[in-house]
C-alpha positions as CSV (number, residue, x, y, z in Angstrom):
1,M,0.0,0.0,0.0
2,V,1.4,3.4,-1.0
3,F,0.5,6.2,1.5
4,T,0.2,9.0,-1.0
5,L,-3.0,11.1,-1.1
6,K,-4.4,11.4,-4.5
7,Y,-6.8,14.4,-4.6
8,F,-9.4,14.8,-7.3
9,C,-8.9,18.5,-6.2
10,F,-7.5,20.3,-3.2
11,S,-10.5,21.9,-1.8
12,I,-12.1,20.1,1.1
13,L,-15.5,21.3,2.4
14,I,-16.6,19.9,5.7
15,I,-20.1,20.7,6.8
16,T,-22.5,19.2,9.3
17,K,-26.3,18.9,9.0
18,S,-28.5,17.4,11.7
19,S,-25.4,16.1,13.5
20,R,-24.3,14.2,10.4
21,L,-20.9,14.8,8.8
22,I,-20.8,15.2,5.0
23,L,-17.4,15.1,3.4
24,S,-17.0,16.5,-0.1
25,L,-14.4,17.5,-2.6
26,N,-16.1,20.4,-4.4
27,S,-19.4,18.4,-4.2
28,Q,-17.7,15.1,-4.9
29,I,-17.7,12.5,-2.2
30,L,-14.2,11.6,-0.9
31,I,-13.8,8.0,-1.7
32,A,-10.7,5.9,-2.3
33,M,-8.4,8.3,-0.6
34,E,-5.0,7.1,0.4
35,I,-3.7,8.3,3.7
36,H,-0.5,10.3,4.2
37,H,-1.4,11.8,7.6
38,L,-3.3,10.6,10.7
39,G,-5.4,13.8,10.5
40,E,-7.2,12.4,7.5
41,I,-8.1,8.9,8.7
42,V,-11.3,9.5,10.5
43,F,-12.8,11.7,7.8
44,K,-11.8,9.2,5.1
45,Q,-13.3,6.3,6.9
46,A,-16.5,8.3,7.6
47,S,-17.0,8.8,3.9
48,K,-16.6,5.0,3.4
49,Y,-18.4,3.5,6.4
50,K,-20.9,6.2,7.3
51,N,-23.2,4.8,10.0
52,R,-21.3,1.6,10.7
53,T,-20.3,1.4,14.4
54,E,-16.6,2.4,15.0
55,I,-16.4,3.0,18.8
56,K,-18.1,1.1,21.6
57,Y,-17.8,2.7,25.0
58,Q,-19.6,2.5,28.3
59,S,-22.0,5.0,29.8
60,E,-21.9,6.0,33.4
61,E,-24.3,3.3,34.1
62,G,-22.0,0.7,32.5
63,K,-24.1,0.2,29.4
64,W,-22.3,-0.1,26.1
65,R,-23.0,2.6,23.6
66,N,-22.1,2.7,19.9
67,M,-20.6,5.6,18.0
68,S,-20.7,5.5,14.2
69,W,-18.0,6.6,11.9
70,T,-20.1,9.6,10.9
71,E,-20.6,10.6,14.6
72,L,-16.9,10.1,15.4
73,A,-15.9,12.3,12.4
74,D,-18.4,15.0,13.5
75,K,-17.1,15.0,17.1
76,V,-13.5,15.1,15.9
77,L,-14.2,18.0,13.6
78,K,-16.0,20.0,16.4
79,A,-13.1,19.3,18.8
80,A,-10.6,20.4,16.2
81,R,-12.5,23.7,15.7
82,A,-12.5,24.2,19.4
83,M,-8.8,23.8,19.6
84,A,-8.3,26.3,16.8
85,E,-10.6,28.7,18.5
86,L,-8.6,28.3,21.7
87,G,-5.5,29.4,19.8
88,I,-3.8,26.0,19.1
89,V,-1.6,26.3,16.0
90,P,0.3,23.7,14.0
91,G,3.3,22.3,16.0
92,D,1.8,23.1,19.4
93,N,2.2,20.3,22.0
94,I,-1.0,19.2,23.7
95,G,-1.1,17.0,26.8
96,I,-3.6,14.3,27.5
97,Y,-3.7,12.8,31.0
98,S,-6.5,10.3,31.2
99,Q,-7.5,6.7,31.2
100,N,-8.9,5.1,28.1
101,M,-12.2,6.7,26.9
102,E,-13.8,7.7,23.7
103,K,-13.0,11.4,24.3
104,Y,-9.3,10.4,24.4
105,L,-9.4,9.3,20.7
106,I,-11.6,12.2,19.7
107,T,-9.0,14.6,21.2
108,D,-6.1,12.8,19.5
109,F,-7.5,13.1,16.0
110,A,-8.8,16.6,16.6
111,A,-5.2,17.6,17.4
112,F,-3.9,15.9,14.2
113,A,-6.4,17.8,12.1
114,N,-4.8,21.0,13.4
115,R,-1.3,19.6,12.8
116,A,-0.7,19.7,16.6
117,V,1.3,17.2,18.6
118,M,-0.2,14.9,21.2
119,V,1.8,14.1,24.4
120,P,0.2,11.3,26.4
121,I,0.7,11.1,30.2
122,Y,-0.1,7.9,32.1
123,A,-3.4,8.2,34.0
124,T,-1.5,7.1,37.2
125,A,1.2,9.7,36.9
126,S,2.1,11.7,40.0
127,P,2.1,15.5,40.1
128,S,5.9,15.6,39.8
129,Q,5.8,13.4,36.7
130,V,3.1,15.6,35.1
131,D,5.2,18.7,36.0
132,Y,8.3,17.2,34.4
133,I,6.6,16.2,31.1
134,T,4.5,19.4,30.7
135,N,7.6,21.6,31.4
136,D,9.9,19.6,29.2
137,A,7.4,19.6,26.3
138,G,6.2,23.2,26.9
139,I,2.6,22.1,27.3
140,K,0.1,24.8,28.1
141,L,-3.1,22.9,27.4
142,V,-3.9,19.5,29.1
143,F,-6.9,17.3,28.7
144,V,-7.6,15.4,31.9
145,G,-9.9,12.4,32.5
146,E,-11.3,12.0,36.1
147,Q,-10.9,13.5,39.5
148,F,-7.5,12.0,40.2
149,Q,-5.9,13.4,37.0
150,Y,-7.7,16.8,37.5
151,N,-6.4,17.2,41.1
152,N,-2.8,16.4,40.1
153,A,-2.8,18.6,37.0
154,Y,-4.5,21.5,38.8
155,K,-1.8,21.2,41.6
156,V,0.9,21.5,38.9
157,Q,-0.9,24.5,37.3
158,R,-1.4,26.2,40.7
159,D,2.2,25.7,41.7
160,A,3.4,27.8,38.8
161,G,3.8,25.0,36.3
162,M,3.7,25.4,32.5
163,I,0.0,24.5,32.3
164,E,-2.4,27.3,31.6
165,R,-5.7,25.5,31.0
166,L,-7.3,22.1,31.7
167,I,-10.1,20.6,29.7
168,V,-12.0,18.0,31.8
169,F,-13.5,14.9,30.1
170,D,-15.6,13.7,33.0
171,R,-18.6,15.8,34.0
172,K,-18.6,14.3,37.5
173,V,-15.2,16.0,38.3
174,V,-15.5,18.7,40.9
175,L,-13.5,21.7,40.0
176,H,-11.5,23.6,42.7
177,P,-13.3,26.7,43.9
178,E,-10.4,28.9,42.9
179,D,-10.0,27.3,39.4
180,K,-11.1,30.0,37.0
181,T,-9.6,28.5,33.8
182,S,-10.7,24.9,33.6
183,V,-13.7,23.9,31.5
184,Y,-15.5,20.6,30.8
185,F,-15.1,19.0,27.5
186,D,-18.6,19.7,26.2
187,V,-18.3,23.4,27.0
188,F,-14.9,23.5,25.3
189,V,-16.3,21.9,22.1
190,A,-19.3,24.3,22.0
191,A,-16.9,27.2,22.0
192,G,-15.6,26.1,18.6
193,E,-18.8,26.7,16.6
194,T,-17.5,29.7,14.8
195,S,-16.9,30.4,11.1
196,E,-13.3,31.5,11.9
197,S,-12.4,28.2,13.6
198,E,-14.1,26.3,10.8
199,A,-12.0,28.1,8.2
200,M,-8.7,27.6,10.1
201,V,-9.3,23.8,10.4
202,N,-10.2,23.6,6.7
203,I,-7.0,25.3,5.8
204,R,-4.9,23.1,8.1
205,L,-6.5,19.9,6.6
206,K,-5.2,21.0,3.2
207,Q,-1.7,21.5,4.6
208,L,-1.2,18.2,6.3
209,K,2.3,16.7,5.8
210,N,3.5,13.2,6.7
211,A,6.7,14.8,8.1
212,D,4.6,16.5,10.8
213,L,5.3,15.4,14.3
214,A,2.4,13.3,15.6
215,T,3.2,12.3,19.2
216,I,5.8,12.7,21.9
217,I,5.8,9.6,24.1
218,Y,7.9,9.8,27.2
219,T,9.9,6.8,28.3
220,S,9.6,5.6,31.9
221,G,12.9,7.1,33.0
222,T,14.1,3.9,34.7
223,T,17.6,4.4,33.4
224,G,17.7,8.2,33.9
225,E,15.6,11.2,33.1
226,P,12.4,10.5,31.0
227,K,12.9,11.2,27.4
228,G,10.3,12.3,24.9
229,V,10.2,10.0,21.8
230,M,9.3,12.0,18.8
231,L,7.2,10.1,16.3
232,T,6.0,11.5,13.0
233,H,2.9,10.7,11.0
234,E,5.2,8.9,8.5
235,N,6.4,6.7,11.4
236,Y,2.8,5.6,12.1
237,L,1.9,5.2,8.5
238,Q,4.9,3.0,7.8
239,A,4.0,0.9,10.9
240,F,0.5,0.4,9.3
241,K,2.1,-0.6,6.0
242,I,4.4,-3.3,7.5
243,H,1.7,-4.7,9.7
244,E,-0.7,-5.1,6.8
245,M,2.1,-7.0,5.0
246,R,2.7,-9.3,7.9
247,L,-0.8,-9.7,9.5
248,T,-3.2,-10.7,6.7
249,E,-5.9,-12.4,8.7
250,Y,-7.9,-9.4,9.8
251,S,-10.5,-7.1,8.3
252,D,-13.0,-4.3,8.9
253,R,-15.3,-7.0,10.3
254,D,-13.1,-7.5,13.4
255,V,-13.7,-5.8,16.8
256,S,-10.7,-4.9,18.9
257,M,-10.8,-4.4,22.6
258,C,-8.7,-1.3,23.6
259,F,-7.4,-2.6,26.9
260,L,-3.8,-1.4,27.5
261,P,-3.3,2.4,28.2
262,L,-3.5,4.5,25.1
263,T,-0.5,6.3,26.6
264,H,1.6,3.3,25.7
265,I,2.9,3.0,22.2
266,F,1.8,-0.6,21.8
267,E,-1.9,0.2,22.4
268,K,-1.7,3.6,20.7
269,A,-0.2,2.3,17.4
270,W,-2.4,-0.8,17.4
271,T,-5.6,1.3,17.9
272,Y,-4.6,3.8,15.2
273,L,-3.9,0.8,12.9
274,C,-7.4,-0.5,13.7
275,I,-8.9,2.9,12.8
276,E,-6.9,2.9,9.6
277,K,-8.2,-0.6,8.8
278,G,-11.8,0.2,9.6
279,I,-11.9,-2.1,12.6
280,A,-14.4,-1.3,15.4
281,I,-12.9,-0.4,18.8
282,A,-14.4,-1.3,22.2
283,I,-12.8,0.9,24.8
284,N,-12.1,-0.7,28.2
285,K,-12.0,2.2,30.6
286,D,-11.4,0.3,33.9
287,P,-8.6,-2.3,33.7
288,S,-10.1,-4.1,36.7
289,K,-13.2,-4.9,34.7
290,I,-11.5,-6.4,31.7
291,Q,-12.9,-9.9,32.4
292,E,-16.5,-8.6,32.6
293,N,-16.1,-6.4,29.5
294,L,-14.5,-9.2,27.5
295,C,-17.5,-11.3,28.1
296,Q,-19.9,-8.5,27.1
297,V,-18.1,-7.4,24.0
298,R,-16.5,-10.7,22.9
299,P,-13.8,-9.0,20.7
300,T,-11.9,-10.8,17.9
301,L,-8.7,-8.8,18.5
302,M,-6.9,-7.4,21.6
303,C,-3.4,-6.4,22.2
304,S,-2.1,-7.2,25.7
305,V,0.9,-7.9,27.8
306,P,2.1,-11.3,29.0
307,R,0.8,-10.8,32.5
308,F,-2.8,-11.0,31.2
309,W,-2.1,-14.5,29.6
310,E,-0.2,-15.6,32.7
311,K,-3.4,-15.1,34.7
312,V,-5.5,-16.9,32.1
313,Y,-3.1,-19.8,32.1
314,E,-3.1,-20.0,35.9
315,G,-6.9,-20.0,35.9
316,V,-7.2,-22.7,33.3
317,Q,-4.6,-24.9,35.0
318,D,-6.4,-24.6,38.3
319,Q,-9.6,-25.7,36.6
320,I,-7.9,-28.7,35.0
321,E,-6.3,-29.8,38.4
322,S,-9.6,-29.4,40.2
323,Y,-11.5,-32.0,38.0
324,P,-11.7,-35.7,38.8
325,G,-9.6,-38.4,37.0
326,I,-11.4,-39.0,33.7
327,M,-12.2,-35.3,33.2
328,K,-8.7,-34.2,34.0
329,W,-7.4,-36.8,31.5
330,L,-9.8,-35.5,28.9
331,L,-8.7,-31.9,29.3
332,K,-5.0,-32.8,29.2
333,D,-5.6,-34.9,26.1
334,A,-7.4,-31.9,24.5
335,V,-4.3,-29.8,25.1
336,K,-2.0,-32.5,23.8
337,T,-4.1,-32.9,20.7
338,G,-4.2,-29.1,20.1
339,R,-0.5,-28.9,20.5
340,K,0.1,-31.5,17.8
341,H,-2.5,-30.0,15.4
342,N,-1.6,-26.3,15.8
343,L,2.1,-26.4,16.4
344,E,3.4,-29.6,14.8
345,Y,1.2,-29.5,11.7
346,R,-0.7,-26.3,11.0
347,N,2.1,-24.0,12.0
348,K,4.5,-25.9,9.8
349,G,2.1,-25.7,6.8
350,K,1.4,-29.5,7.0
351,K,-1.9,-31.3,6.9
352,A,-2.7,-33.0,10.1
353,P,-3.5,-36.8,10.1
354,I,-7.2,-37.6,9.9
355,G,-7.3,-38.9,13.5
356,N,-5.6,-35.8,15.0
357,S,-7.7,-33.5,12.8
358,L,-11.0,-35.1,13.9
359,K,-10.0,-35.1,17.6
360,F,-8.9,-31.5,17.4
361,H,-12.2,-30.3,15.8
362,L,-14.1,-32.1,18.4
363,Y,-12.2,-30.4,21.2
364,Q,-12.2,-27.1,19.3
365,Y,-16.0,-26.9,19.4
366,T,-16.4,-28.3,22.9
367,I,-13.6,-27.9,25.5
368,F,-11.6,-25.1,23.8
369,F,-14.8,-23.2,23.0
370,I,-16.0,-23.4,26.6
371,I,-12.6,-22.2,27.9
372,K,-12.6,-19.3,25.5
373,R,-16.2,-18.5,26.1
374,I,-15.6,-18.2,29.9
375,I,-12.7,-15.8,29.2
376,G,-14.7,-13.8,26.6
377,I,-12.6,-14.6,23.6
378,D,-14.6,-17.3,21.9
379,R,-14.8,-15.1,18.7
380,G,-11.1,-14.5,18.9
381,N,-9.1,-14.1,15.7
382,F,-5.7,-13.4,17.1
383,F,-4.2,-11.5,20.0
384,P,-0.9,-9.4,19.7
385,V,1.3,-9.7,22.8
386,A,4.4,-7.7,23.7
387,G,5.8,-5.4,26.4
388,A,7.6,-8.1,28.5
389,P,9.0,-11.6,28.2
390,L,6.3,-14.2,27.5
391,S,7.0,-17.7,28.9
392,D,7.5,-20.3,26.1
393,M,5.4,-22.7,28.2
394,I,2.4,-20.3,28.4
395,N,2.8,-19.3,24.7
396,E,2.7,-23.0,23.7
397,F,-0.3,-23.7,25.9
398,M,-2.3,-20.9,24.5
399,Q,-1.5,-21.9,20.9
400,S,-2.5,-25.5,21.9
401,I,-6.0,-24.5,23.1
402,D,-6.5,-22.6,19.9
403,V,-5.8,-19.1,21.3
404,H,-3.6,-17.5,18.6
405,L,-1.1,-15.2,20.2
406,I,0.9,-13.0,17.9
407,Y,4.0,-12.4,20.1
408,G,6.3,-9.6,19.2
409,Y,9.0,-7.1,20.2
410,G,9.3,-3.4,19.8
411,L,9.9,-0.1,21.6
412,S,8.5,3.4,21.6
413,E,11.5,4.5,19.6
414,T,10.5,2.1,16.8
415,T,6.8,2.9,16.7
416,A,6.2,-0.4,18.5
417,T,6.8,-3.5,16.4
418,V,10.3,-4.5,15.3
419,S,9.4,-8.2,15.0
420,C,6.3,-10.4,15.5
421,F,5.0,-13.9,14.8
422,P,3.5,-14.5,11.3
423,H,0.2,-16.3,11.3
424,I,1.9,-19.5,10.5
425,G,5.5,-20.5,10.5
426,F,6.3,-18.8,13.9
427,M,9.0,-20.2,16.2
428,I,8.2,-20.3,19.9
429,G,11.3,-19.2,21.8
430,T,11.7,-16.2,19.6
431,V,9.9,-12.8,19.5
432,G,9.0,-13.3,15.9
433,K,10.4,-12.6,12.5
434,V,11.7,-9.1,11.7
435,M,9.0,-7.0,10.1
436,P,9.1,-6.2,6.4
437,E,11.1,-3.1,5.5
438,V,12.8,-3.1,8.9
439,D,16.5,-3.6,9.0
440,V,17.9,-5.4,12.1
441,R,21.5,-6.3,12.8
442,I,23.4,-7.4,15.8
443,G,26.0,-4.9,17.2
444,E,28.5,-4.8,20.0
445,N,27.7,-6.8,23.1
446,N,25.0,-8.6,21.0
447,E,22.9,-5.4,21.0
448,I,19.9,-5.4,18.6
449,L,20.2,-2.4,16.2
450,V,17.2,-1.2,14.1
451,K,16.9,0.9,11.0
452,G,13.8,1.9,9.0
453,K,11.0,4.3,8.5
454,T,9.4,3.4,11.8
455,V,12.4,4.6,13.8
456,M,11.8,7.8,15.8
457,K,12.9,11.3,14.7
458,G,14.8,11.6,18.0
459,Y,14.3,12.6,21.7
460,Y,12.6,15.9,22.3
461,N,15.0,18.7,23.3
462,K,17.7,16.1,23.9
463,P,20.2,16.2,20.9
464,D,23.0,14.6,22.9
465,E,20.9,11.7,24.0
466,T,19.6,11.3,20.5
467,K,23.1,11.2,19.0
468,A,24.1,8.6,21.6
469,V,21.5,6.1,20.7
470,F,22.3,6.0,16.9
471,T,25.2,4.5,15.2
472,D,27.2,6.5,12.7
473,D,25.4,4.7,9.9
474,G,21.9,5.4,11.3
475,Y,20.9,2.3,13.3
476,F,19.0,2.8,16.5
477,K,20.6,1.1,19.6
478,T,17.7,-0.7,21.4
479,G,19.7,-1.5,24.5
480,D,18.4,-5.1,24.2
481,A,20.7,-8.1,23.7
482,G,19.9,-11.0,21.4
483,Y,20.6,-12.7,18.2
484,L,19.0,-13.5,14.8
485,T,18.1,-17.0,13.7
486,E,18.6,-18.2,10.1
487,N,15.0,-17.4,9.4
488,N,15.5,-13.7,10.5
489,E,13.7,-14.2,13.8
490,I,14.9,-12.3,16.9
491,V,15.8,-14.2,20.1
492,L,16.0,-11.8,23.1
493,T,18.5,-12.6,25.8
494,D,18.2,-9.6,28.1
495,R,18.5,-5.8,28.5
496,I,22.2,-5.0,28.2
497,K,22.0,-2.6,31.1
498,D,20.2,-5.2,33.2
499,L,23.0,-7.8,32.9
500,Y,24.5,-8.5,36.3
501,K,28.2,-9.4,36.8
502,T,28.7,-11.5,40.0
503,S,31.9,-11.1,42.0
504,N,33.3,-14.2,40.4
505,G,33.0,-12.6,36.9
506,K,29.9,-14.5,35.7
507,Y,27.2,-12.5,33.8
508,I,23.6,-13.1,34.8
509,A,20.5,-12.4,32.7
510,P,17.8,-11.6,35.3
511,Q,14.9,-11.4,32.9
512,M,15.4,-14.9,31.8
513,I,15.4,-16.2,35.4
514,E,12.5,-14.0,36.4
515,T,10.4,-15.2,33.5
516,R,11.1,-18.8,34.2
517,I,10.4,-18.6,37.9
518,G,7.4,-16.2,37.4
519,E,5.6,-19.0,35.5
520,D,4.7,-20.6,38.9
521,K,1.1,-19.8,40.0
522,Y,2.3,-19.3,43.6
523,I,4.7,-16.5,42.7
524,D,3.2,-13.0,41.9
525,Q,6.5,-11.0,41.5
526,I,10.2,-11.8,41.5
527,A,13.2,-9.5,41.3
528,V,16.7,-11.1,40.8
529,I,19.6,-9.5,42.6
530,G,23.2,-10.4,41.7
531,N,25.4,-7.4,40.7
532,E,28.9,-7.7,42.3
533,R,27.6,-10.3,44.7
534,K,29.1,-13.8,45.3
535,F,25.8,-15.4,44.5
536,V,22.5,-14.6,42.9
537,S,19.5,-14.0,45.2
538,A,15.9,-13.2,44.5
539,L,13.2,-11.2,46.2
540,I,9.9,-13.0,45.8
541,V,6.4,-11.7,46.4
542,P,4.1,-14.7,46.7
543,N,0.7,-14.9,45.1
544,F,-1.0,-14.8,48.5
545,E,-4.4,-15.7,47.2
546,A,-3.1,-19.0,45.8
547,L,-0.9,-19.6,48.8
548,R,-3.9,-19.2,51.2
549,E,-5.9,-21.7,49.1
550,Y,-3.0,-24.1,49.4
551,A,-2.7,-23.6,53.1
552,D,-6.4,-24.1,53.7
553,K,-6.3,-27.4,51.7
554,Q,-3.3,-28.6,53.7
555,G,-4.7,-27.5,57.0
556,I,-1.8,-25.1,57.7
557,P,-2.9,-22.5,60.2
558,Y,-2.3,-18.7,59.7
559,T,-3.8,-15.4,60.7
560,S,-2.0,-13.1,58.3
561,N,0.2,-13.2,55.2
562,E,3.2,-12.7,57.5
563,D,2.3,-15.8,59.4
564,L,1.8,-17.6,56.2
565,V,5.3,-17.1,54.8
566,A,6.9,-17.6,58.2
567,N,5.4,-21.1,58.4
568,P,8.2,-23.7,57.8
569,D,5.9,-25.9,55.7
570,I,5.1,-23.0,53.4
571,E,8.8,-22.0,53.1
572,S,9.6,-25.6,52.2
573,F,6.7,-25.7,49.6
574,I,7.9,-22.5,47.9
575,Y,11.5,-23.7,48.1
576,E,10.7,-27.0,46.4
577,R,8.8,-25.2,43.6
578,V,11.6,-22.8,42.9
579,E,14.1,-25.6,42.9
580,M,12.1,-27.4,40.2
581,K,12.1,-24.3,38.1
582,Q,15.9,-23.9,38.6
583,A,16.7,-27.5,37.7
584,D,18.2,-26.6,34.3
585,F,20.0,-23.4,35.4
586,T,23.7,-23.2,35.6
587,S,25.2,-23.3,39.2
588,Y,25.9,-19.6,39.1
589,E,22.3,-18.7,38.0
590,T,20.6,-20.5,40.9
591,F,19.6,-18.3,43.7
592,M,18.7,-17.9,47.4
593,I,15.2,-16.9,48.2
594,A,13.9,-13.9,50.0
595,F,10.2,-13.7,51.0
596,R,8.7,-10.2,51.2
597,T,5.7,-9.2,53.3
598,P,4.5,-5.6,54.0
599,K,6.1,-5.7,57.5
600,R,9.3,-7.8,57.2
601,M,11.6,-9.7,55.0
602,K,13.0,-13.1,55.7
603,I,16.0,-14.4,53.9
């Protein structure tokens, strides 16, 4: 697909009538328009899909509501005019500090229509983090979600921060009595209904350039000061192009659950891709309600992190183990059959033997369907997964029960995906095959280097840091160590900066150890410690819910979590499970255990 806009003419007239958006090119309907800027996407799709549902979102009462393409385009246009009326000009940086909601996406695309730049801030960010980002990016206008975000942003504004005005999405937010500048989103939008703002937006829509900066996404700052990753519209459009080349099994009939924060590049790029593809988006506002919302929406697509699938795996395994003999055998046989069918035959492009094929289809429409129905993914097409190491065991299990995970690897600096699984022919143990038109090579210390049109423009206001992360010939230094297979698949080994060197000179890759041990259902979190030490140790936070269930079944008395981990039987139980997971580690990779409770630590 070539992302070049072919105009029949340059004049775009955008008018509304009875809350319906009509797009025309000098009275000609805009059809078959190729995209070269995110600011065009919603309007293009509205001309194509009209009243088809694009966004599903929840009302205050929790009921799902539908927003058509026409309605979405109308709302984006009105918000764009309101921004212009407020004085936003091309190149301005605009902050958005909110959880996922429909107004989030409306604001994003309204800004793009003005050639402005969106700077997302995590909904959980502290006032100091908000202050840093808004000052570093020179942000004067911030859109906020609920009371928590408003309170923090207003504190920054009140304490002489960069912020001059807040636009509040949620009408239930109580504004501070001394706040004379903040307005609710609906009031803000209404202020844009002027002929002057309409004219300004129309002009800007004609001037869109793919070199325009689209977003500045700040890194976590775990290895220093947070850095603003500058991504252009060309970066995003190239990401769309290479995904459409790799992922061919999806269409505008799919429904994607927007689950991860839109602040994160993974969800942001994926959601933008869905919009470009004409895929409906269901917005999960509250992460704690994802299970309930999955069952209500039953999406066909959803990007997620490994932790989500770890919890699914734990739940399914618990169910299997709870059943009596014959049922347990049947469930395990179903998994075994699925593994052979999906991994040994289908994934390798081979036709399964008739016996295996018949058994698989029997299980597919019974056991596998029931499992997926309970989770809410029985209509599932495929599910992109990235953001952290995914256990090979869990990946294999999900593929075996006919849950197709598309595992991948990427960074904010590369507009997300550097590599991912193809639909067939993927190799578990890797993070997928390098994406089309992305150049990957292995540098010093086995560092993964990336070059291509999805790589960022640089770090905002940080020329020295930008220069430091690029090689002389233009490759981005990811900071991740790994190697390439003969089939151009990436195998990650660890973060280079995370490698520990013990006092005896041995290098330890903590992520590998943490991933392996973290597979256990009785372990919630683990942190490996080993730098400059004689031996490796690990801080473990148990899964107390699972541990209490085990203690109850075994008749082990306790009155608190502290009592639980202090019990010698529990300590022995955890020790044995860790020892089993460490069985194939080298001697210098095995570790001592530290149990952590809120009040004390026992080593």
